[in-house]
C-alpha positions as CSV (number, residue, x, y, z in Angstrom):
1,X,-16.7,25.4,-26.3
2,X,-17.3,29.1,-25.9
3,X,-14.3,31.3,-26.8
4,X,-14.4,35.0,-26.2
5,X,-11.5,37.4,-27.0
6,X,-10.9,40.7,-25.2
7,X,-7.6,41.8,-26.7
8,X,-4.8,42.3,-24.1
9,X,-7.0,42.2,-21.1
10,X,-5.5,40.6,-18.0
11,X,-6.8,37.3,-16.7
12,X,-8.5,38.8,-13.7
13,X,-10.5,41.2,-15.9
14,X,-11.3,38.4,-18.4
15,X,-12.6,36.3,-15.5
16,X,-14.9,39.0,-14.0
17,X,-16.0,40.7,-17.2
18,X,-16.5,37.6,-19.4
19,X,-16.0,34.2,-18.0
20,X,-18.2,34.6,-14.8
21,X,-21.0,36.2,-16.8
22,X,-21.0,33.4,-19.4
23,X,-21.0,30.8,-16.6
24,X,-23.9,32.5,-14.9
25,X,-26.0,32.6,-18.1
26,X,-25.4,29.0,-19.2
27,X,-25.4,27.2,-15.8
28,X,-29.1,26.5,-15.9
29,X,-29.3,25.3,-19.5
30,X,-30.7,21.8,-19.9
31,X,-28.4,18.9,-20.8
32,X,-25.2,20.2,-19.2
33,X,-23.3,17.5,-17.4
34,X,-20.5,19.8,-16.4
35,X,-18.4,22.8,-17.5
36,X,-15.0,24.2,-16.9
37,X,-13.5,27.5,-17.7
38,X,-10.2,29.3,-18.0
39,X,-9.3,33.0,-18.2
40,X,-6.0,34.0,-19.7
41,X,-4.5,37.1,-21.2
42,X,-7.0,38.3,-23.8
43,X,-9.2,35.2,-23.9
44,X,-11.9,33.4,-22.0
45,X,-12.7,29.7,-22.7
46,X,-15.7,27.8,-21.3
47,X,-15.8,24.1,-22.2
48,X,-19.2,22.5,-21.7
49,X,-19.7,18.7,-21.4
50,X,-23.2,17.6,-22.4
51,X,-25.3,14.6,-21.3
52,X,-25.6,11.7,-23.7
53,X,-28.2,11.9,-26.4
54,X,-28.4,15.7,-26.6
55,X,-29.1,17.4,-29.9
56,X,-25.9,19.5,-30.1
57,X,-27.2,22.0,-32.6
58,X,-30.2,22.8,-30.4
59,X,-27.9,23.2,-27.4
60,X,-25.6,25.5,-29.4
61,X,-28.6,27.7,-30.4
62,X,-29.8,27.9,-26.8
63,X,-26.3,28.8,-25.6
64,X,-26.0,31.5,-28.2
65,X,-29.4,33.0,-27.2
66,X,-28.3,33.1,-23.5
67,X,-24.9,34.7,-24.3
68,X,-26.6,37.3,-26.5
69,X,-28.2,38.6,-23.3
70,X,-24.8,39.6,-21.8
71,X,-23.5,43.1,-22.1
72,X,-19.8,43.1,-22.7
73,X,-17.4,46.1,-23.0
74,X,-17.2,47.5,-26.6
75,X,-13.8,45.9,-27.3
76,X,-14.9,42.4,-26.5
77,X,-15.2,40.3,-29.6
78,X,-18.4,38.3,-30.2
79,X,-18.2,35.0,-28.3
80,X,-17.7,32.0,-30.6
81,X,-19.7,28.8,-29.7
82,X,-18.2,25.7,-31.4
83,X,-18.8,22.0,-31.2
84,X,-15.9,19.8,-30.3
85,X,-16.6,16.1,-30.7
86,X,-14.2,13.9,-28.8
87,X,-15.5,10.6,-30.2
88,X,-12.5,8.6,-31.2
89,X,-10.5,11.8,-31.5
90,X,-7.7,13.3,-29.5
91,X,-8.5,16.8,-28.3
92,X,-5.6,19.2,-28.1
93,X,-5.7,23.0,-27.8
94,X,-2.7,25.3,-27.7
95,X,-2.8,29.0,-27.3
96,X,0.4,31.1,-27.8
97,X,0.7,34.7,-27.0
98,X,3.4,37.2,-27.9
99,X,5.2,38.5,-30.9
100,X,7.3,35.7,-32.4
101,X,8.3,35.1,-36.0
102,X,6.8,32.3,-38.0
103,X,10.1,30.5,-38.0
104,X,10.3,30.6,-34.2
105,X,6.7,29.3,-33.9
106,X,7.5,26.4,-36.2
107,X,10.4,25.4,-34.0
108,X,8.2,25.1,-30.9
């Protein structure tokens, strides 16, 4: 998963400034089975599904090298490339935006 934060940018800007550029840089990397992406307020997420038998660490290193070639606006945070293994695990991601108290968040 490649997560990139651009604080308070709208989804259309996130898509054109970040998500599309990342997709373009990684689309020709070996071992990609498929990828999907989403652009929301302040964050871009690209989830890559790999073919079986891939050395994940090598793929992560290759991905980081490709992403390092992209020129982003100054306020864009460095993209974070992380491994998510779904073997016998339930994958759940939740992103919340806005100013809420900790008590309110716990009640959600």
